[in-house]
C-alpha positions in Angstrom: -27.7 1.1 21.7 -28.3 3.5 18.9 -29.2 7.3 19.1 -29.6 7.3 15.0 -32.8 8.8 14.0 -34.1 6.7 11.0 -34.7 9.4 7.8 -38.1 10.6 7.3 -38.1 8.8 3.9 -36.8 5.6 3.9 -35.9 3.4 0.2 -38.9 0.9 0.3 -39.1 -1.7 -2.8 -42.4 -3.1 -3.7 -41.8 -6.7 -5.5 -39.2 -5.2 -8.1 -40.0 -1.6 -7.8 -38.7 1.0 -5.4 -40.0 4.0 -3.8 -40.0 5.9 -0.6 -41.9 5.4 3.0 -41.9 6.5 6.6 -40.7 4.5 9.6 -44.1 3.2 10.0 -44.0 1.7 6.0 -46.7 4.2 4.6 -45.7 5.1 1.0 -44.9 8.4 0.7 -43.3 8.3 -2.9 -45.0 5.3 -4.9 -42.9 2.8 -5.9 -42.0 2.9 -9.2 -38.3 2.9 -9.7 -35.8 0.2 -10.6 -33.6 1.6 -8.0 -33.5 4.8 -5.4 -30.9 5.7 -3.2 -31.3 7.9 0.1 -32.1 11.3 -0.2 -28.7 14.1 0.2 -29.3 17.8 -0.1 -33.2 17.1 -0.2 -32.5 15.0 -3.6 -32.5 11.2 -4.2 -31.0 9.8 -7.0 -33.4 7.2 -8.9 -32.8 5.0 -11.8 -35.5 3.6 -14.5 -33.6 1.1 -16.6 -29.6 1.8 -16.7 -30.1 5.6 -16.5 -30.4 8.1 -13.7 -32.2 11.0 -12.7 -33.1 12.8 -9.3 -36.3 13.4 -7.5 -37.5 16.2 -4.8 -39.1 15.2 -1.8 -42.6 15.3 -3.0 -41.6 13.0 -5.7 -41.0 15.4 -8.2 -38.1 14.6 -11.3 -36.6 17.7 -11.1 -33.3 16.0 -13.1 -34.2 14.1 -16.3 -33.3 10.2 -15.8 -31.1 10.7 -18.9 -27.4 9.9 -16.7 -25.4 6.9 -17.0 -23.8 4.9 -14.2 -20.7 5.6 -12.5 -18.4 3.2 -13.4 -17.4 0.8 -9.8 -16.3 -2.3 -11.1 -18.2 -5.1 -10.9 -22.0 -4.4 -10.0 -22.6 -8.0 -9.3 -20.7 -8.5 -6.1 -22.8 -7.9 -3.0 -23.3 -4.5 -2.4 -20.4 -3.3 -4.7 -23.1 -0.8 -6.3 -23.3 0.9 -9.4 -25.0 4.7 -9.4 -24.5 8.1 -10.0 -23.2 10.1 -7.1 -25.5 12.2 -4.6 -25.4 15.5 -4.6 -22.9 17.6 -2.3 -22.2 21.1 -1.9 -25.4 21.7 -4.5 -23.4 20.1 -7.0 -23.7 16.5 -8.4 -21.3 14.5 -11.2 -23.1 12.7 -13.7 -21.9 10.7 -16.8 -23.1 11.7 -20.5 -21.7 9.6 -23.0 -18.5 8.6 -22.1 -17.7 12.0 -20.3 -18.5 13.1 -16.9 -19.7 16.7 -15.5 -21.4 18.3 -12.5 -25.3 19.9 -12.6 -27.1 21.6 -10.1 -30.0 20.6 -7.8 -32.5 21.4 -10.6 -30.6 20.1 -13.3 -28.7 22.9 -15.0 -25.1 21.8 -16.4 -23.1 24.0 -14.5 -19.2 22.1 -15.5 -19.4 20.6 -18.8 -19.1 16.5 -19.9 -15.4 16.8 -20.3 -14.0 15.0 -17.7 -12.7 11.3 -17.8 -13.7 11.2 -13.9 -15.1 13.3 -11.5 -15.4 13.2 -7.8 -18.0 14.7 -5.6 -17.3 18.5 -4.7 -15.8 18.8 -0.7 -14.5 21.7 0.5 -14.8 23.4 -2.7 -12.7 21.0 -4.5 -13.2 17.9 -6.6 -10.7 15.7 -8.0 -11.0 15.3 -11.8 -9.0 13.5 -14.7 -8.1 13.9 -18.5 -7.1 11.8 -20.8 -4.2 12.7 -22.9 -4.2 13.7 -26.7 -4.5 9.5 -27.4 -7.5 8.7 -25.0 -5.4 6.4 -23.3 -3.7 7.7 -20.0 -5.5 9.5 -17.4 -4.0 12.3 -15.4 -5.4 13.7 -12.6 -5.7 17.1 -10.9 -8.1 19.2 -8.8 -10.9 22.0 -9.6 -12.9 24.5 -7.9 -16.4 24.9 -8.2 -15.9 27.2 -11.2 -13.8 24.6 -13.0 -11.1 26.4 -12.2 -7.8 24.3 -11.7 -6.4 23.9 -8.5 -3.7 21.4 -8.6 -2.3 20.7 -12.4 -3.7 17.7 -14.3 -0.4 16.0 -14.4 -0.3 13.1 -11.6 -1.1 9.5 -11.5 -2.7 9.7 -8.7 -3.8 12.1 -5.9 -4.0 10.4 -2.4 -6.8 10.9 0.0 -8.5 13.1 -2.4 -9.9 16.1 -0.3 -7.7 15.0 2.7 -4.9 17.7 3.3 -3.1 16.3 5.9 -1.6 19.3 8.0 -2.1 21.4 4.9 -0.7 19.5 1.8 -1.6 16.4 0.0 0.4 13.3 -0.9 1.1 12.9 -5.0 2.5 10.5 -7.3 3.8 11.3 -11.0 5.9 8.8 -13.1 5.9 6.4 -10.6 7.9 9.1 -7.8 6.3 10.4 -4.9 5.7 13.8 -3.4 3.3 16.7 -2.0 1.3 19.7 -2.8 -0.2 21.9 -0.7 -4.2 23.7 -1.0 -3.0 26.1 -3.9 -1.6 23.2 -6.0 1.8 24.2 -5.7 4.4 21.1 -5.1 6.3 21.8 -2.0 7.6 18.5 -2.0 9.0 17.4 -5.6 7.8 14.2 -6.8 11.3 12.3 -6.7 10.9 10.0 -3.9 10.1 6.2 -4.4 7.8 6.3 -1.6 6.8 8.9 1.4 4.2 8.6 3.9 1.3 11.0 5.0 3.0 13.9 7.2 2.4 13.9 10.9 3.7 16.0 13.5 4.8 18.4 10.2 7.7 15.6 9.0 6.8 12.7 6.7 9.0 9.5 5.9 10.5 9.5 2.6 12.3 6.6 0.7 14.9 7.1 -2.2 17.4 4.2 -3.6 15.7 1.6 -1.3 16.4 3.4 1.9 14.2 5.7 4.2 14.9 9.3 5.5 12.7 12.1 7.3 12.1 15.4 5.6 9.8 18.3 6.6 7.1 20.0 4.7 9.4 22.2 2.8 11.6 19.2 1.6 14.3 20.2 4.1 15.7 16.7 5.3 15.4 16.3 8.5 17.0 13.0 8.5 19.0 11.9 5.2 17.4 8.5 3.2 20.0 6.0 4.6 18.1 3.6 6.8 16.6 0.6 6.6 14.0 1.2 9.0 12.3 4.5 11.0 10.5 4.9 14.1 9.2 8.2 14.8 8.3 8.9 18.8 6.1 12.2 18.5 5.4 12.3 22.1 8.9 12.3 23.1 10.5 14.2 20.2 12.6 11.4 19.3 13.3 9.1 16.0 14.8 5.9 16.3 16.4 4.8 12.9 18.4 1.3 11.8 20.7 0.1 9.4 21.2 -3.9 9.9 20.8 -4.4 13.4 22.4 -1.0 14.5 19.9 1.6 15.9 20.6 5.3 16.6 18.5 7.6 18.2 18.1 11.8 17.6 17.1 14.2 19.7 16.1 17.6 18.6 14.8 16.7 15.1 11.0 16.9 15.9 9.0 18.5 18.0 7.3 17.2 21.2 3.9 16.9 20.6 1.2 16.8 23.5 -0.4 13.4 23.3 -4.1 12.9 22.2 -5.9 11.5 25.0 -8.6 10.0 22.5 -5.8 9.0 20.3 -5.9 4.9 20.2 -2.0 4.2 19.3 0.7 1.6 19.2 3.1 2.1 22.4 6.6 1.4 20.9 8.2 2.3 24.1 7.8 -1.4 24.6 9.6 -2.9 21.9 9.3 -6.9 20.9 12.6 -8.6 20.7 13.8 -12.4 20.1 16.3 -14.5 21.9 16.7 -18.6 21.3 14.1 -18.5 19.0 11.4 -16.9 21.7 10.1 -13.3 22.0 10.1 -10.8 25.0 10.3 -7.1 25.4 13.0 -4.2 26.1 11.9 -0.9 26.8 13.1 2.1 25.2 16.4 2.3 26.6 17.0 -1.3 25.7 16.6 -3.0 29.0 14.8 -6.5 29.2 11.5 -5.5 30.6 9.5 -9.1 29.8 11.3 -12.6 29.5 11.5 -14.0 25.7 9.2 -16.7 26.5 6.5 -16.5 23.7 6.3 -18.0 20.1 4.9 -14.9 19.0 3.8 -11.6 20.2 2.3 -7.9 19.0 3.1 -4.5 20.3 1.3 -3.0 22.9 -1.9 -1.2 22.1 -4.0 0.4 24.3 -1.9 -1.2 27.4 -2.3 -4.6 26.2 -0.1 -6.9 24.0 -1.3 -10.4 22.0 0.8 -12.8 22.8 1.2 -16.7 21.8 2.0 -19.8 23.4 1.5 -23.1 23.1 -0.2 -22.0 19.6 -2.6 -20.1 21.6 -3.1 -16.3 22.2 -3.8 -14.4 25.3 -2.9 -10.8 26.5 -0.2 -9.3 28.7 0.1 -6.0 30.3 3.4 -4.0 30.4 4.5 -5.4 33.6 4.6 -8.8 31.6 1.2 -10.2 33.9 -1.3 -12.6 32.2 -4.3 -10.6 32.6 -6.4 -12.5 29.4 -5.6 -15.9 29.6 -3.8 -17.8 26.7 -6.5 -20.3 25.9 -7.5 -18.8 22.5 -7.2 -20.1 19.2 -7.2 -16.6 17.2 -7.5 -12.9 18.6 -7.7 -9.6 17.6 -5.8 -6.8 19.2 -8.6 -4.5 21.3 -9.4 -1.5 19.0 -11.7 -0.2 21.8 -13.4 -2.0 24.7 -13.5 -5.2 23.0 -11.6 -7.7 21.3 -12.9 -10.8 19.0 -11.6 -13.8 19.8 -11.7 -17.4 19.0 -12.5 -20.5 21.3 -13.2 -24.0 20.1 -13.3 -23.2 16.6 -16.7 -20.9 17.5 -15.8 -16.8 17.9 -17.2 -14.3 20.1 -16.6 -11.3 21.7 -14.1 -10.2 24.8 -13.8 -7.1 26.8 -10.6 -6.0 28.1 -10.6 -7.7 31.4 -11.5 -11.0 29.5 -14.8 -11.6 30.2 -17.2 -12.8 27.3 -19.6 -10.4 25.9 -21.2 -12.9 23.9 -21.3 -16.7 23.8 -19.1 -18.5 21.4 -21.4 -19.5 19.0 -20.4 -17.7 15.8 -18.6 -18.6 12.9 -16.8 -15.3 12.1 -17.9 -11.7 13.1 -17.0 -8.7 10.9 -16.0 -5.2 11.9 -15.6 -1.8 10.1 -12.6 1.0 10.8 -11.9 4.5 11.6 -9.7 6.2 14.3 -6.1 6.6 13.8 -2.9 5.2 15.1 -0.9 8.6 15.9 2.6 7.8 14.9 4.5 6.8 11.6 6.0 3.2 11.6 7.9 1.6 8.7 8.1 -2.3 8.4 11.2 -3.4 6.7 10.7 -7.1 5.5 14.5 -8.0 5.4 14.5 -7.6 9.1 12.8 -10.4 11.5 9.9 -9.4 13.1 7.5 -11.0 15.4 4.7 -12.0 12.3 1.7 -10.9 14.8 2.7 -7.3 14.1 1.2 -7.9 10.8 -2.8 -6.9 11.6 -1.5 -4.5 14.2 -3.2 -1.2 13.2 -0.3 0.6 12.0 0.8 -0.6 8.3 3.7 -0.5 6.1 4.4 3.7 6.0 1.3 5.4 6.6 -1.5 5.3 9.6 -4.1 2.8 9.3 -7.2 3.5 11.0 -9.3 1.1 13.1 -12.3 1.5 15.6 -14.2 -0.6 17.7 -15.8 -3.7 16.1 -19.2 -2.0 16.5 -20.6 0.5 13.9 -23.9 2.9 15.0 -24.0 0.6 18.3 -24.3 -2.8 16.3 -21.8 -5.6 14.9 -22.5 -8.1 12.1 -21.8 -11.8 13.0 -22.4 -15.2 11.0 -23.6 -18.3 12.1 -24.4 -21.1 9.9 -23.7 -18.9 7.1 -26.3 -16.4 7.6 -25.6 -12.5 9.0 -27.3 -10.9 11.7 -26.2 -8.2 14.3 -25.6 -8.1 18.1 -25.7 -4.9 19.9 -22.7 -3.9 22.6 -24.0 -5.9 25.4 -23.6 -8.9 23.5 -27.7 -9.4 22.6 -28.8 -10.8 19.4 -30.7 -8.1 18.2 -31.1 -9.3 14.8 -30.8 -13.0 14.4 -29.1 -14.3 11.4 -31.2 -15.0 8.6 -29.8 -12.9 6.0 -27.1 -13.8 2.9 -25.6 -10.6 3.2 -25.7 -7.4 5.9 -24.1 -3.8 5.3 -23.1 -1.6 8.8 -25.6 0.3 10.0 -25.9 3.4 8.4 -28.1 6.6 10.2 -30.4 3.5 11.7 -30.8 1.3 8.5 -28.6 -1.7 6.9 -28.7 -3.3 3.7 -29.5 -6.9 3.4 -29.6 -9.6 0.8 -31.5 -13.0 1.1 -32.3 -15.8 -1.6 -35.8 -16.2 -2.3 -34.9 -19.2 -4.0 -31.5 -21.0 -5.0 -31.2 -18.8 -7.8 -33.4 -15.4 -7.1 -32.0 -12.9 -4.5 -33.4 -9.5 -3.4 -32.4 -6.9 -0.9 -34.1 -4.4 1.0 -33.4 -2.3 4.0 -33.8 -3.1 7.9 -33.8 -1.1 11.2 -32.4 -2.2 14.3 -36.2 -3.4 15.3 -35.8 -5.5 12.6 -38.6 -4.3 10.5 -38.0 -5.0 7.0 -38.9 -2.1 4.3 -40.2 -4.2 1.5 -43.1 -6.7 0.1 -42.2 -9.2 -1.8 -45.7 -10.1 -3.2 
């Protein structure tokens, strides 16, 4: 299932020391470190005691092992790690004392240790923060590789760090929201109670408890006077609601050509409730599917999840039941598969309802990626089907989902232990670990208990090869 090639240097543990080996488990860099990370830009972070440095592929220490751990909260929860940051674009953010700075791949200090926090560089930019004069409140901004300020260090938060969606980034200042461009200019002033990301050159904006629509230079497309707004980019139509009254607006936004690769909710079929039951109306308000369900979701990739007699199944847009309503729980289909529960055990089904796996698992775990493709705002004062809550369209901003499989494999749990299945439903790694990460470049991090109070971790490949030795 996976086409990922293992790295040339694989982290390898011998008892309590770490080094590197090849895929045949031949030791290439002797285990002598308390912890190691993967190589990035020809350097790997290594730790001795509570300080970090970097080595090259020959095992030579090219950056002194003197730097403190970046702070990420608790280091003790499974796989919530504390370490220095890897090299990106030739620079690494490191911590000395209580301040952060940047070094190059030979350990030379490029930017001084003056920052309260610092991110890795991406596209020539890094997000940093500085304390105020009383060292109490951090303000956030953005710098280039020379330390020049790109975005003024005046904000409480910069969202998505480097992801200038359509050339602009969302910011928060004094609990108000706005947008800056890549030059740091505040093109939409931070005056709104909330905003969405920009999509198709427009964004939702909230002021005084009401929603509106703005463009990239803060022109008002729709005033902030509505309880709820739906934007249909592929039709160039906006629907806005006050209480139970909807209005349609045409020619307010441009029509966007639909991206065939974009997974998205279909709001052309809208749930409605009558006499305590849910059905669907089309965009024009005509009843398409009679209200008979206890709960429904939006249509997503052509299917909607429905609930009847406290069980779940799926219907198509004609109302035909395409997957029987027999499951105790069910997700939507982010791709080719959905996770369902039957007889209190979990498994996967495909879009035809065919079981990919036996129903033998306590639960499965999955990651995210991809996009919803439209903007949707939930108003909690207005009754909506509760089954909308876990669909991939969240409050205000776009949520991102992909299939349940990462690099072709999905985590599974049986009897309290974790393993992996492939996209054919075959159990390729039997459940025997206490925790597992997703596969990344052909390797997954696993944790296991040698005794009741003694846990260890290491890396496995998809063949189940364990890159460690305990004795």
